[in-house]
N, C-alpha and C positions, 0 to 999 in steps of 0.2 A: 743616975738622973743627969740629963744634959743641962748645960748652962742655958739661961734664958736667951742669951745672945745668939745661940745656934739657930733659933727659930726665926731670927730677923732676916730680912732680905739682904743679899750680898751687896756691898757698896760698889757701884760701877764707875764712880768718879775717882780721880787720883787723890792720894793723900795730900794734905796741905804742905807737908815738908818736901814734896817732890817737885814743887814749882820753882820757877826761875827767880828765887829771891824776892818774890812779890808776896806781900802779905794780903790775906783775904780782907782784913780790916781796911787796908788802903783802898781796895776796889769797892768795898761796901761804902766807904766815905765818899768816894767819887760818885757813886750812884746816888747817894742821898743828897749830895750837893746839887744834883741836877733836878731835884724834885720841884714841881710847880709850887709857887707860893700863894697862888690866888684862890685855891679851893682845897678842900680836905682830902687830898690824895696822898698826903705826906706819909702816912703809915704804910701805904702800898709799896713804897720804895725801899722797904726792908727786904733783904735777901738772905736766905740761909747759906751756910757754908757749902752745902751740896750743890745749890744752884750756882754759886760763884765758881766752884771748882769745875762744874760742867761747862760753864761759860769759858773758863780758861782753856779747857780741852778743845772746845770748838773754835776758839781764837787761834790756837795752834794749827788746827786742821785748815782753817781759812788761810793762814799764813803760808802753809805748804801748797795751797792751790793757786796762789798768785804767781805770775810769771817772774822769773824763770822757775819752772817747777822742778828743775834739777837741784835746787837749793832747798833742802828739807830740814826740818827741825823736829826734835822730840819734845816732850813736855817741858823740859828745861831750856829748850833751844832758842826761843826768840831772844836775840841778843840785846834788845832794848827793853827796859822795864816799862817805859811809858807806852810803847807799842802793845805790849802784852796787856797792860791795864785798859787801854782804849778798846782793844779787841774783846776783852772779857766784859767790859761795860756794854759794848754794843750787843753782844750775844745775850747777856742777861736781860737787857731792855727788850730785845726782839722776842725772847721767849715769853716774857710777861705780856707783851702786846698780843702775841698769838694766843696765849692762854685766855686773856680777857676777850679777844675777838671770838673765840669759840663759845664763850659764855654770854655774849652780847645778845640781848633781846630788846627790841624797841616795841613799846606798846602805847596805845592811846586810851585814855580814860577821861571822860568828862570834858572833852575838848583840849586836853593836855597830853602832849607826847612826852613819854619818859624814856630816856636812854640811860640805862643803869651804868654801863661801862664805857660810854663814849669818851668822857674826859680822861679816864685812865689810859685808854688806847691811844688817844691823841698825844698825851704827855709822853708815854713810852716810845711812840713812833718818832716824835721830835727828838727825844734824847738819843734814840738809836741812830737816827740819821746823822746827828752831830758826831757821835762817837765813831761811826763807820767811816765818815769822811776823814777824820783824824787818823784812824787806824790804817786805812788803805794808803793814804799819802805817805805815812811814816814807814809802813811795811814795804811798799814798793821802792822807796829810796834806800832802805836797808838792804833789800835784795839786790838792787842795782850796784850798790857799793861793794857788797860781798862778791858779786859776779865779776866786777871790774878788778878787784883785788886778786881773785883767782886767775884771771886772764893775764894781767899785767904786773902783778906784784903790788906791794904797798905803794900808793901814790902820796907824795908829800906836797 
């Protein structure tokens, strides 16, 4: 008789210990700190380990796509922890915004228009925009610095 775990789907995200010294709980706290405080969206800002690990993977992929593209990293490779955290938070928020966007249905009843997921989409989009700006600025400066060091050696 096979173990019950053998019937479960295979995990497609990296294991937590394979990341660049960044703890999943740190990213989860950063995401929860950006939650809106004016309406009851707070519980939606909770993310599973798999969602966060997938966001870390996508942050690494985006880091590799930024110029210069010759400087590539693996899962452990983004040399700055804050850059990795910003990128993971950006991709986690973006995923949630797309998920709620696919479920969004506006309807009118009795002269009232109801938008079930509009506040969540707006909150995630605002948070994603902030995290993306921080990630991109930091990632580009890191890649420029590495590129200069490779070309001219260490600059003091």
